[in-house]
Phi, psi and omega in degrees: 000329176297321177298321179295318178296320177297323178294320178295318182294336176289343190246342185210180187265348183189174181216140171260119183264107183292130178050051190297337182289346181292344178266000170295138189304312182293324178291320181298316180294315180297330181290323189249353187293341182269010178246082186303327183295338182261353188303318183290347181264350184290141175287351181236135175287116182303340180270358183216120179282126179300155178284322186256135174278146179303312185294333180295334178258326185289315182297311178298327179296317178290318182293330178294322179278328182222083188303330183268001181296139187251132175251121177242128182251126163278125189205148182225189175066022177072020185263008182305313182300327180293317179290325175297317180294335180272002170118357179292136179290321181215149173232146178304138172257076182291331179298316178300315178304312184297318181292320178297312181291335176278359183055052181242081183303317182295326177293321175300310181297316180299317181298309187287320178287340181275354181260150175294148181306322182293333176293314182295320180297328180262021180252148174260117184260135186208160174248343174197158171206188187293343180270342189251162174291153180297134183297326180294341179271354183247311186260147172292171181299318180294318177296318180300315180300314181294316181294322179295318179295327178298306185290331177279340183265354180274151168298147179118196179273137174255116185254117177246127187270150176302127181092343181296319186286346177254005176079027178301142185242346184265121175277123184243127176302136181297335181293342182286334176062017176200162176212157181291145177289133179236142177291144178294133172277106187300321182294315179294317179302318180295324177305310184285322178302312182292317183291317182285343172279328182279323186300321178295347177273005183236182177271000183300124177087347181239338179262204177268119181258142182214128177278124182263154182258111179293151178239156182302137180287329175198162181304145178067019173246100184274006190286353175298337180289352181270354187266147161235126182231122181236125180260137178229139177212136178236325183220097181302153008271348183297150173206171182231153184224119173269124185233127183220131168256108185277354185276162180269024176209167180297144182220153181225153174194165163253140177234117176292133180266141181258063184241122178297144176059035182300322185285350182288344185229157154273150189239130171266131179229141179226144179274114182286350177256001182212209183240001184288137175222137182219164169234132183234142180286128183297320180294322178293321176296320179295320186279320189243343185091176180273125178278132179236137177218102187243145175288177180303133180055030179289143179215133182221152179232096187268135168255126180254137173214153177302134182285000000 
């Protein structure tokens, strides 16, 4: 199989390994040990776990021949860290997808803040792929906009599926090798046109990204759990802030910013996806954090610069 991967690497820039965890030794044995007729054909003795994992040798072998070759793993069962440790550049973040589609803002925040930064950086974030239903058929335009900014604003790989940017709604099996023509959803198309035009003007995806932890705006207000806030910086003092309220109602929070020398300036901030512009006192931001009050499914992309 390593030879097959090398052959693929001779022809393209990367590979998506379907159900990549099935080649982990313990998973492989558990999958096949109940098929006695096949035991004598297995490359692994079901009674003895091999010392070396297949991916531990296959990935370096391909990378030695093609250093820039990219390994993406489709993987489940909470085994993503193991595949990342074995050399995969990115692993699917299916948990994030499930929480977004379940409309569970607190679940999204708990998942992302509960992971190590290196896990998020090595994750592929997506709203649809060939195995899933079209996002435009599940989420409203406002929900779609917030979810799209989330996956595009996180550190890691941003995976956009063919047809997603035009609002396609029909899930077509890949085995069919064709699909029905669908009219472009102008509202969805405008979401991506505007977002993909604004992001290159920021540090998002190219600077240092950090997920910030929102705090309650006041006692007995639990809506801070509905926010996702990601800070990006590439060339101080300017920085950018991705702000999303995933809830179907208005939410508020304070978010501490992780910016050196924050109190040295007053800060002008403008929303690159809207028309809002503000000036905030640096000492107040240092002491209390940035106050946010967003409507349902609100999403903003703030650029901060010294006023």
